[in-house]
N, CA, C and O of each residue as an XYZ file, in Angstrom:
476
protein
N      -7.310      0.681     13.386
C      -7.634      2.028     12.946
C      -7.900      1.993     11.449
O      -7.092      1.467     10.685
N      -9.008      2.541     11.037
C      -9.318      2.681      9.624
C      -9.430      4.160      9.317
O      -9.892      4.961     10.130
N      -8.989      4.495      8.106
C      -9.069      5.880      7.666
C      -9.921      5.936      6.410
O      -9.798      5.100      5.516
N     -10.780      6.934      6.364
C     -11.659      7.168      5.224
C     -11.336      8.531      4.647
O     -10.849      9.415      5.352
N     -11.610      8.699      3.350
C     -11.330      9.986      2.719
C     -12.482     10.402      1.820
O     -13.299      9.585      1.394
N     -12.520     11.702      1.547
C     -13.496     12.263      0.629
C     -12.809     13.309     -0.224
O     -11.872     13.971      0.222
N     -13.279     13.454     -1.448
C     -12.761     14.491     -2.339
C     -13.571     15.771     -2.208
O     -13.379     16.711     -2.979
N     -14.464     15.810     -1.246
C     -15.372     16.945     -1.078
C     -14.932     17.898      0.030
O     -15.753     18.642      0.567
N     -13.663     17.882      0.373
C     -13.138     18.807      1.380
C     -13.637     18.472      2.770
O     -13.689     17.306      3.163
N     -14.010     19.525      3.523
C     -14.577     19.322      4.858
C     -16.012     18.841      4.682
O     -16.852     19.561      4.142
N     -16.284     17.645      5.131
C     -17.608     17.048      4.936
C     -18.115     16.505      6.258
O     -17.411     15.767      6.946
N     -19.337     16.872      6.611
C     -20.014     16.293      7.772
C     -21.060     15.324      7.247
O     -21.770     15.620      6.286
N     -21.147     14.172      7.880
C     -22.120     13.176      7.469
C     -22.688     12.500      8.714
O     -21.985     12.317      9.707
N     -23.949     12.137      8.650
C     -24.595     11.435      9.753
C     -24.696      9.965      9.372
O     -25.228      9.612      8.320
N     -24.173      9.115     10.256
C     -24.144      7.673     10.032
C     -25.015      7.008     11.086
O     -24.926      7.338     12.269
N     -25.841      6.090     10.669
C     -26.709      5.346     11.582
C     -25.938      4.154     12.144
O     -25.568      3.246     11.400
N     -25.694      4.156     13.463
C     -25.012      3.068     14.155
C     -26.003      2.490     15.153
O     -26.250      3.076     16.208
N     -26.570      1.333     14.813
C     -27.606      0.752     15.669
C     -28.811      1.666     15.705
O     -29.386      1.985     14.664
N     -29.203      2.098     16.922
C     -30.345      3.001     17.081
C     -29.920      4.466     17.152
O     -30.762      5.346     17.331
N     -28.628      4.732     17.015
C     -28.118      6.096     17.177
C     -27.611      6.680     15.867
O     -27.131      5.962     14.989
N     -27.725      7.981     15.757
C     -27.114      8.711     14.659
C     -25.791      9.274     15.151
O     -25.737      9.913     16.202
N     -24.727      9.040     14.396
C     -23.405      9.522     14.762
C     -22.929     10.450     13.655
O     -22.926     10.085     12.479
N     -22.523     11.662     14.048
C     -22.004     12.624     13.080
C     -20.503     12.406     12.949
O     -19.768     12.407     13.936
N     -20.068     12.218     11.714
C     -18.629     12.117     11.464
C     -18.209     13.326     10.641
O     -18.977     13.837      9.826
N     -16.982     13.773     10.865
C     -16.495     14.967     10.186
C     -15.185     14.653      9.472
O     -14.202     14.252     10.094
N     -15.193     14.840      8.167
C     -13.988     14.709      7.370
C     -13.305     16.072      7.367
O     -13.917     17.081      7.014
N     -12.051     16.095      7.755
C     -11.303     17.345      7.846
C     -10.310     17.396      6.691
O      -9.497     16.489      6.514
N     -10.388     18.472      5.907
C      -9.540     18.621      4.730
C      -8.305     19.447      5.037
O      -8.340     20.396      5.820
N      -7.211     19.054      4.395
C      -5.974     19.825      4.460
C      -5.905     20.752      3.264
O      -6.925     21.080      2.658
N      -4.708     21.167      2.932
C      -4.528     22.116      1.838
C      -4.853     21.520      0.473
O      -5.142     22.266     -0.463
N      -4.815     20.196      0.337
C      -5.108     19.551     -0.940
C      -6.580     19.360     -1.222
O      -6.937     18.929     -2.318
N      -7.451     19.667     -0.268
C      -8.880     19.518     -0.469
C      -9.412     18.120     -0.219
O     -10.606     17.881     -0.403
N      -8.565     17.192      0.195
C      -9.001     15.832      0.519
C      -9.289     15.792      2.017
O      -8.434     16.139      2.832
N     -10.510     15.362      2.372
C     -10.895     15.268      3.773
C     -10.686     13.860      4.300
O     -10.899     12.881      3.584
N     -10.263     13.762      5.572
C     -10.004     12.459      6.184
C     -10.760     12.311      7.495
O     -10.989     13.286      8.211
N     -11.146     11.071      7.797
C     -11.770     10.715      9.070
C     -11.211      9.367      9.482
O     -11.153      8.444      8.670
N     -10.793      9.242     10.754
C     -10.242      7.981     11.268
C     -11.036      7.525     12.477
O     -11.532      8.340     13.256
N     -11.152      6.191     12.627
C     -11.820      5.647     13.805
C     -11.327      4.235     14.110
O     -10.974      3.467     13.216
N     -11.316      3.923     15.410
C     -11.013      2.556     15.873
C     -12.290      1.775     16.156
O     -12.243      0.560     16.345
N     -13.408      2.449     16.185
C     -14.698      1.855     16.542
C     -15.181      0.941     15.416
O     -15.577      1.417     14.352
N     -15.147     -0.373     15.655
C     -15.518     -1.327     14.602
C     -16.994     -1.235     14.214
O     -17.336     -1.438     13.049
N     -17.869     -0.932     15.170
C     -19.285     -0.808     14.813
C     -19.512      0.428     13.941
O     -20.354      0.400     13.044
N     -18.777      1.505     14.191
C     -18.869      2.694     13.348
C     -18.275      2.408     11.965
O     -18.813      2.862     10.955
N     -17.176      1.663     11.914
C     -16.577      1.302     10.632
C     -17.561      0.514      9.776
O     -17.717      0.793      8.587
N     -18.223     -0.468     10.381
C     -19.204     -1.272      9.645
C     -20.364     -0.406      9.158
O     -20.840     -0.567      8.034
N     -20.813      0.513     10.014
C     -21.920      1.393      9.639
C     -21.517      2.326      8.496
O     -22.301      2.557      7.576
N     -20.301      2.861      8.553
C     -19.817      3.734      7.479
C     -19.806      2.975      6.164
O     -20.225      3.503      5.134
N     -19.326      1.733      6.197
C     -19.185      0.949      4.975
C     -20.520      0.432      4.440
O     -20.592     -0.025      3.300
N     -21.587      0.501      5.260
C     -22.933      0.131      4.799
C     -23.746      1.360      4.381
O     -24.809      1.230      3.773
N     -23.245      2.540      4.708
C     -23.957      3.782      4.417
C     -24.056      4.014      2.907
O     -23.170      3.613      2.152
N     -25.133      4.659      2.476
C     -25.337      4.918      1.042
C     -24.286      5.868      0.465
O     -24.077      5.883     -0.748
N     -23.631      6.647      1.299
C     -22.588      7.559      0.825
C     -21.241      6.892      0.620
O     -20.353      7.462     -0.014
N     -21.082      5.675      1.157
C     -19.816      4.967      1.024
C     -19.627      4.525     -0.427
O     -20.504      3.893     -1.015
N     -18.491      4.860     -0.981
C     -18.232      4.552     -2.379
C     -18.718      5.631     -3.322
O     -18.433      5.587     -4.519
N     -19.459      6.609     -2.788
C     -19.957      7.724     -3.592
C     -19.345      9.030     -3.083
O     -18.634      9.722     -3.811
N     -19.633      9.353     -1.816
C     -19.113     10.576     -1.203
C     -17.790     10.347     -0.492
O     -16.924     11.221     -0.492
N     -17.629      9.186      0.111
C     -16.418      8.880      0.863
C     -16.030      7.426      0.651
O     -16.853      6.574      0.317
N     -14.725      7.175      0.862
C     -14.122      5.885      0.535
C     -13.160      5.485      1.640
O     -12.703      6.327      2.413
N     -12.855      4.185      1.711
C     -11.804      3.750      2.621
C     -10.469      4.137      2.002
O     -10.234      3.907      0.815
N      -9.604      4.722      2.807
C      -8.294      5.131      2.337
C      -7.330      3.980      2.527
O      -7.359      3.307      3.557
N      -6.477      3.746      1.543
C      -5.505      2.655      1.682
C      -4.470      3.026      2.731
O      -4.078      4.188      2.841
N      -4.030      2.046      3.496
C      -3.033      2.327      4.534
C      -1.749      2.890      3.947
O      -1.312      2.476      2.873
N      -1.151      3.834      4.655
C       0.073      4.463      4.190
C       1.226      3.485      4.131
O       2.104      3.614      3.278
N       1.241      2.511      5.021
C       2.376      1.588      5.069
C       2.467      0.719      3.824
O       3.546      0.205      3.530
N       1.384      0.532      3.082
C       1.445     -0.274      1.876
C       2.204      0.432      0.758
O       2.661     -0.223     -0.179
N       2.343      1.712      0.834
C       3.011      2.455     -0.210
C       4.524      2.319     -0.164
O       5.202      2.678     -1.127
N       5.061      1.816      0.920
C       6.501      1.719      1.087
C       6.911      0.254      1.011
O       6.770     -0.482      1.988
N       7.418     -0.173     -0.148
C       7.836     -1.564     -0.249
C       9.097     -1.807      0.576
O       9.946     -0.925      0.705
N       9.206     -3.000      1.125
C      10.386     -3.362      1.898
C      11.264     -4.257      1.046
O      10.803     -5.251      0.485
N      12.535     -3.894      0.954
C      13.502     -4.663      0.186
C      14.659     -5.078      1.076
O      15.025     -4.371      2.015
N      15.223     -6.219      0.771
C      16.471     -6.640      1.378
C      17.569     -6.117      0.461
O      17.619     -6.463     -0.720
N      18.438     -5.293      1.005
C      19.520     -4.702      0.227
C      20.689     -5.690      0.176
O      21.179     -6.147      1.209
N      21.121     -6.006     -1.035
C      22.275     -6.876     -1.251
C      23.411     -5.957     -1.705
O      23.361     -5.402     -2.803
N      24.431     -5.796     -0.864
C      25.487     -4.838     -1.198
C      26.828     -5.468     -1.562
O      27.799     -4.748     -1.792
N      26.900     -6.792     -1.618
C      28.165     -7.446     -1.956
C      28.188     -7.984     -3.391
O      29.064     -8.775     -3.740
N      27.239     -7.565     -4.213
C      27.164     -7.973     -5.616
C      27.574     -6.763     -6.463
O      27.009     -5.678     -6.326
N      28.566     -6.966     -7.340
C      29.107     -5.844     -8.102
C      28.936     -5.951     -9.614
O      29.342     -5.046    -10.343
N      28.344     -7.040    -10.097
C      28.119     -7.189    -11.546
C      26.823     -7.963    -11.769
O      26.311     -8.632    -10.871
N      26.309     -7.851    -12.994
C      25.082     -8.568    -13.341
C      25.323    -10.073    -13.341
O      24.415    -10.848    -13.040
N      26.536    -10.487    -13.675
C      26.866    -11.909    -13.668
C      26.821    -12.459    -12.232
O      26.321    -13.560    -12.000
N      27.345    -11.687    -11.278
C      27.291    -12.101     -9.867
C      25.844    -12.156     -9.383
O      25.462    -13.060     -8.640
N      25.052    -11.189     -9.810
C      23.636    -11.170     -9.420
C      22.916    -12.390     -9.974
O      22.085    -12.996     -9.297
N      23.242    -12.740    -11.208
C      22.622    -13.913    -11.842
C      22.958    -15.190    -11.057
O      22.071    -15.997    -10.777
N      24.234    -15.370    -10.704
C      24.644    -16.546     -9.927
C      23.980    -16.557     -8.553
O      23.566    -17.605     -8.057
N      23.885    -15.381     -7.951
C      23.257    -15.253     -6.637
C      21.806    -15.748     -6.685
O      21.370    -16.491     -5.805
N      21.068    -15.334     -7.712
C      19.652    -15.712     -7.831
C      19.472    -17.189     -8.215
O      18.430    -17.778     -7.926
N      20.459    -17.776     -8.851
C      20.365    -19.187     -9.238
C      20.582    -20.121     -8.047
O      20.131    -21.266     -8.068
N      21.266    -19.642     -7.016
C      21.580    -20.470     -5.843
C      20.443    -20.472     -4.831
O      19.475    -19.719     -4.944
N      20.595    -21.347     -3.836
C      19.643    -21.408     -2.714
C      19.611    -20.065     -2.021
O      20.666    -19.434     -1.944
N      18.523    -19.580     -1.522
C      17.199    -20.196     -1.459
C      16.317    -19.849     -2.655
O      15.158    -20.262     -2.695
N      16.840    -19.091     -3.642
C      15.992    -18.568     -4.718
C      15.812    -19.544     -5.871
O      14.695    -19.711     -6.361
N      16.883    -20.191     -6.315
C      16.829    -21.211     -7.371
C      16.064    -20.749     -8.624
O      15.218    -21.473     -9.149
N      16.373    -19.551     -9.082
C      15.724    -18.999    -10.279
C      16.361    -19.641    -11.503
O      17.580    -19.803    -11.563
N      15.539    -20.003    -12.472
C      16.074    -20.658    -13.676
C      16.868    -19.642    -14.503
O      16.525    -18.460    -14.523
N      17.923    -20.092    -15.182
C      18.758    -19.190    -15.983
C      17.978    -18.425    -17.055
O      18.315    -17.282    -17.364
N      16.944    -19.041    -17.621
C      16.143    -18.376    -18.649
C      15.398    -17.161    -18.097
O      15.157    -16.194    -18.821
N      15.036    -17.212    -16.816
C      14.280    -16.111    -16.210
C      15.153    -14.913    -15.863
O      14.640    -13.834    -15.566
N      16.477    -15.098    -15.899
C      17.393    -14.015    -15.525
C      18.503    -13.889    -16.575
O      19.688    -13.847    -16.244
N      18.099    -13.830    -17.833
C      19.057    -13.817    -18.942
C      19.531    -12.421    -19.344
O      20.397    -12.295    -20.209
N      18.987    -11.382    -18.737
C      19.409    -10.011    -19.047
C      19.359     -9.175    -17.765
O      18.678     -9.542    -16.808
N      20.081     -8.052    -17.751
C      20.015     -7.185    -16.567
C      18.590     -6.751    -16.225
O      18.228     -6.663    -15.052
N      17.790     -6.481    -17.246
C      16.395     -6.072    -17.015
C      15.615     -7.183    -16.311
O      14.863     -6.919    -15.372
N      15.793     -8.413    -16.763
C      15.108     -9.558    -16.149
C      15.621     -9.816    -14.738
O      14.844    -10.140    -13.840
N      16.926     -9.672    -14.543
C      17.497     -9.863    -13.209
C      16.894     -8.861    -12.240
O      16.504     -9.211    -11.126
N      16.824     -7.625    -12.672
C      16.267     -6.563    -11.819
C      14.799     -6.843    -11.496
O      14.366     -6.657    -10.359
N      14.039     -7.287    -12.492
C      12.620     -7.587    -12.299
C      12.409     -8.750    -11.332
O      11.565     -8.674    -10.440
N      13.169     -9.814    -11.508
C      13.050    -10.984    -10.628
C      13.468    -10.608     -9.207
O      12.809    -10.987     -8.238
N      14.564     -9.863     -9.090
C      15.025     -9.432     -7.758
C      13.938     -8.616     -7.058
O      13.673     -8.807     -5.871
N      13.320     -7.716     -7.799
C      12.250     -6.897     -7.218
C      11.090     -7.764     -6.741
O      10.552     -7.542     -5.657
N      10.706     -8.749     -7.545
C       9.593     -9.629     -7.161
C       9.929    -10.462     -5.928
O       9.035    -10.888     -5.198
N      11.217    -10.691     -5.699
C      11.661    -11.451     -4.516
C      11.945    -10.540     -3.325
O      12.313    -11.018     -2.252
N      11.776     -9.232     -3.508
C      12.017     -8.296     -2.423
C      13.498     -8.010     -2.210
O      13.927     -7.687     -1.102
N      14.275     -8.133     -3.289
C      15.717     -7.901     -3.217
C      16.093     -6.671     -4.027
O      15.451     -6.349     -5.026
N      17.133     -5.994     -3.585
C      17.656     -4.857     -4.337
C      19.178     -4.934     -4.309
O      19.785     -4.979     -3.238
N      19.792     -4.948     -5.492
C      21.239     -4.978     -5.601
C      21.755     -3.544     -5.562
O      21.673     -2.815     -6.551
N      22.285     -3.149     -4.411
C      22.701     -1.771     -4.167
C      23.709     -1.256     -5.191
O      23.592     -0.123     -5.656
N      24.693     -2.074     -5.545
C      25.767     -1.630     -6.437
C      25.406     -1.701     -7.933
O      26.220     -1.353     -8.788
N      24.204     -2.145     -8.234
C      23.778     -2.257     -9.633
C      22.672     -1.284     -9.995
O      22.141     -1.346    -11.104
N      22.321     -0.411     -9.110
C      21.233      0.547     -9.360
C      21.723      1.734    -10.137
O      20.944      2.640    -10.437
């Protein structure tokens, strides 16, 4: 499933798919952004080749990408414990890379970790 959006509210557009013209309709909500979704791969390709693509309408980024997934670590109660945790297997982070709470937090985030008791 691909989703497309437009900043032009409710928008109807005709897309050429092979020998046929297909009308697509972007439906806007209260924010004025119109959306259109389709599973049809030939229609998706045609939309992305259309002259209006990138001008009138765009591919919308998937919603699931907006929610990062973290492994919650809840048995760490100090920055020193967090530092030791990151230095051990499987992470093996060098001590220089985790020399401050700010650096520890940054490295943990890049590894998909979150120290629950240090937030």
